[in-house]
N, C-alpha and C positions, 0 to 999 in steps of 0.2 A: 394627532393625524399629520398637518403640514410640519409641524412642528418636530415630531418623532421622525419624521422622514427624511429634514434636512439635516436632524443630528446626526443620525446613521449615515447621510452621504458624507458629511465632516469627515466624519470619522474612518470611512473607507479611504477617503482621499488624505485622509492624513498619515495611515495606515501604508500608501502607494511612497505618498513622500520619502518616507522614514528608509523604506525599503529602496528607493534611489537613491538618497544618500548616503546612504551605509553603502551603497554601489560605485560611488564614486566620490567618497572622501580625498581620494589623490589627484582627481582631475583637476582641472584649471575651471576654476565659476568666470562663466560667463554671465553680466548681466542685463536682464532681461530691457528692452528696447518697447518705446512706448510713444505714438505718437498722438499727438492733437490734430481733430479733425476739423476743418471748418464748422461745423456743428459744434464741438467742441466736445465735441466726447472724444474720451481715449480708449486707443486703441492698442491691444499687443503684437508689436509685430511679428507674424508666425516664423519669421526667419531667427530671429531670437531664441523664439520659444523652442523652433527645432533644435538650433546648436546646442541648447540648456540640457534635452533631453536625449542629447547626443543620435537625432533623426539623422540619416544622411538624405535629403529630400533635394529636390533640385530648386524647390525655394518660387516656384512659380507658377504655381498650379489653383494655391487658395490663400484668402485669406478668414483669420477665423478670429471672431471676438471670446475671451472668456469670462465668466465670471464666478468668482471664489466663495461667492457669499453661498451659491447656491449648490455648494458643496462637489463632487463628484462628479454631478452632470453636466455641471457649469465651466469645467474640463476639457481638455485635448488629452488622450490615452493614449498608448502605443496600437491597440487593438483596434482602434477605430483606420490609423493611418495603411496600417499593416492588411488590413482586410479590402480598404477600396485599393490599395494598389495590387495586394495579389487577385484581384476580380479583373482590375483592368489588364494586367498583364498575362494570364490566362486566358483574355478574350471567352470570360464569362458571362458578360454581358451585352447582350446587341442594344437589336432596337425594341427594348420590351418595357413594361411599367413595372419600377422595381417599390417597394416598402422595404423602409430602414426601422423598428423596436427601438425604442429606448435611446434615440441618435441624440440626447442632451446637446451640444452646441450644434450637432450637425455634420462634422468633420468629413465622416466617411458619406455619406449618401450626398452632401455636397460635392463633394470630390469626383465620386460617378457620375453625375448630373454633366457636371464640366468637362470628364475625360473620356466620354460614349458617349451615343446618342439614345439616352432612354429618358423617361420621365421622371423622378423620383421622388416621394411621399417621404418625407421627415416625419415622426411623430414621437412624440414624448407624452408629458403630463401638464395641466394648464402654466403651473409657474416659469414651465421651459420655452412656451410658446416665444413671448417677446424676446427670448434671442437668438433662437431658434429663426424667428424670420427677418430679424440683422443679419445674421450672417449672411443668408439669402443674399439679402439685398445686397449686403457688400461685394457677393460675388457676380451674382446677377443684375449689375445697374442699372440694366434699360429698363428690366420691371419694377424696379421702385428706387425713384429718384432721390431718395434722402440723402446722398452719399454723392459729394460731386467729382468731375474728373479728374481732377486735380489732386481729388484726394487715393482717389486709385490711385494712378500716376506715384504718389509718393509712398504708398504701402509698396508698388511694384518696384519703383523706380526703372521704370519700363513699360512701355503698352501691357498692359494682361490679355492673355490671349481670351480668345472668345469662344466662350462656354458653348460644346457640341450638342448638352440636351439641358433637361428643365428642373426645376424643381420648386415644390411649395412645402408648406410646413401645417400638420393640423394636428389636434389632439385624439390620443387614442388610448384607453386605460385598457390593461388586458381584462378580457374576459366578457368586456363590453363588445359584442357584434353583431347590434344591430343593424347594420348596413347591411352586411353579407356582400360587401366588396371582396373580391379574389385576385392573387395579383401571380406571375408567373415565377418571379424573384423576390422570395424575401430574406435582406439582410439583418445583421445585428452585431454589435462592439461591445463587449465587457457587459453583455445585459445578465448575464447569470451569477448571480451574486445574492449574498446573506439576504439582501434587504427586501427582496422578492421572492415571489412564490414559484420556484421553478417547473413544478407542474403545470399552474397554470401560462406560464410561459408558453411551454410546451404545446398546449390545448389552443391556445391565442396563434400561436404559427400554422399549425394543422387547421385551425376555419380561416384562414390568408391563403392557403393553395386552393387552386385549380387540380386540374387531373395531372397535366404534364409540369407542376410547379417545382422550383429549384430553393434551396434553403444554404442559407450560409452564415454562421456563426462563427464569428473570433473570439476566443477567450484566454485568459494569463490562466496558468495553472496556479491556483492559489486555495480554492474553496471546494477542497473534494467531495463535499457531503453536500451542497448544492447542483454542485455537476454532475455528480452521480447520478443525482435524481431526474433531474434534466434529461439528462444521454438517454438514461434507464424508459424514462416515458416516451423520446422522440424514437427510440427504436422500435415499440409499442406500437407506435402510429405510422412508421413508415418501413416502406420496404429494405431502403437502402441507407443507412446512415457508416458515416465512414468520419476519423478523423486525421485530420492531417498536418503538414508543417508549411506554412504558406509561402509561396515561389513569389519572385517579382519587385521587392519591398526591399528596399535600400535601410530600411529601420530590422537591424540582425537580432533583435530579443527574441531568447531562442525558448521563454517560457510561454510565447505566444503560441496558439492551436486555433485550426477552424474545424471546425463540424460542419460536415455539406451532407444531407440528406435530399432524398429523390423518392417521388411515386407515392402518395401519399396514400 
């Protein structure tokens, strides 16, 4: 159960790290920077992580903790940043309620909540709740004061921008839809993987939709089998399903695409 889940997450994370290392053998190695907060916690500076991963962000919007011990779910990935920046730059989200599936660190949902006037629920399995909650508190310090103003300034090296929206974390196990809640916008970053059931994922997304919902799923082209099953089921459930190249992100990873679906 949990042991198998973590082992598979770590295997996927190692595969991604190997791919990145192979692609950047001749690039200058940039050491990650770690800050120690007044609580004694060690936090990976997001700017150094972005530089190491060759993102080109302005480094002012979000601070994210990672936990490598949680495997792939505890790390930040291209698809999350690209999806958030795409949705912001194309103004695909306004004053709406948004749910993110398989949020992991919460990077995508937290960025959306900070940069748009929406309320975002970031969801994942129970073992990722502490990490997501810490990242919410880190970025929305007024709602959870375990982190000091001095720590916030230390991380940003300037006054952080005020969030435009709000964010909360909760558990959502795909296939368990007892509460019946519906959302106008459903997002997910890199959630189509061999570890998960792509059919159950598509059906969970559909169960979260109301009549005029919009769905945005970013993914990295690496798992043809799961992606084909997922996209096939989505086309059965939705009138319109389109795969597109992201816009507006400074991360130019050519392998990341966005699937969007309308009118369930």
